[in-house]
N, C-alpha and C positions, 0 to 999 in steps of 0.2 A: 340811243343808237344801238343797232343790233350788232352781234359779234362779227358778221361778215363785213359790215361797213367799218367797224373799228379796225379789223385786220387790214382792210384795204388802205385806210388812212395811215396806219403804222408802216405798211410796206411802202407807201408813197413817200413818207417822211424819211425813211431809211434810204430809199433810192435817191432822194434829193440831197441828203447829206453826203452820200458817196459821190454823186455827180459833182458836187461843189468842193470836194476835198476836205470836208470838215471831219469825216471819220476816216482815220488812217490806221493802217497796220503798224505795229511797233517796228522800229528799225532793228534789223538783225545784224549782229556783229559779223557773223560768218558770211552772210549773203550780201550785206550792204556796205559795211565799214571795212572789213578785211581786204576786199578787192581794191578799194581806194588806196589803202595804205601800201598794199603790195605793189601797185603800179607806180606810186609816187614817192614812197618813203624808204622801203626796206633796202634799197641799194646802199644807203648810208646808215640806216638804223635797224640793224639786225643783231641777233645774239652774237654773231661773229665780229661785227664792226662796232656797234654801239657808239657812234659819234655823239658827243655831248652827254654821254651816259644814258642814251635813250635807245631802246630796242622796240620796234613796232611790228615784228614778224609773227607775234602770237598774242592772244588775249593776256596770257599770264605775264609776258614781258612788258606789254603796254601798261598794264595796271601796276607793275612793280617798278617802272622806270621813274627816275628822278632826274630832272634836267640839271646838268652840271653838279650832280650829287646834292642838290638842295633838298630840304626836308619835305617840301610840298610835292605830292604826287603829280605826274604829268597829266593825268586825267582825274578830275574830281567828280565822281558820279553825282548827277543832279545839278551841277554847277558849271555850265560851259563857259561862263564869263571868267571864271578863275582857272579853268583848265588850260594848261600851257599848249596842249595840242590845238585847241581852237585859236588861241592867241597867235601862234606862229603861222598857221595857214591862212588866217584872216587879216593880218596886219598889212597896212600899206607901206610900212617901213621896209624897204628893199634889203636892208642889212639884217633884219630879223626874220623876214618871211621865208617859209619853207614850202616847197623845196627852193633852195637858193638858185639864183640865175646862173651861177657857175656850174650847176649840175646838168644843165642842158634840158631840164624838165620845165614845163610851164607851171605857173601857179595853179592851184586847184581852182576849179570853176565854182561858182556860187552854189550849184546843185550839190556838189560833193561836200562843200563846207556845211551846207544846211543838213545833209545826212549825218555828218559827224556831230554837229551841234545838237540835233534832235536825239541822236543815240545817247549822248551824254545827259541831256535833259531827262530822258526816260530812265536814267539810272545806270547807264553803261554796263548792261548785262552781257554775259557770255552766252549769246543765243544764236 
């Protein structure tokens, strides 16, 4: 196969991957995650309020938060299943789910939950 055809095949495969969503850009904390937290969480979880010992208004606060002062971090990079952030936004238990019904906010949509989950899976970077 000549170089021209090999190049065309590579281009076609990359285009196919992108069209089917198999090749994705990394999730950005500042561009993708922070807006979700700002819109849905920081009213009750900021450096000033810290309900439950959790502040979500900055990357530093998020990564240093401990739910109810427990030793386990609120976010465990690479492990969304053990990260309390994913647990509380994804649970079907109305008493545990965040944001709570009493806040007047709606539960996070699946797309927002998947963004947070994927960001944690990717290592929860400050990017």
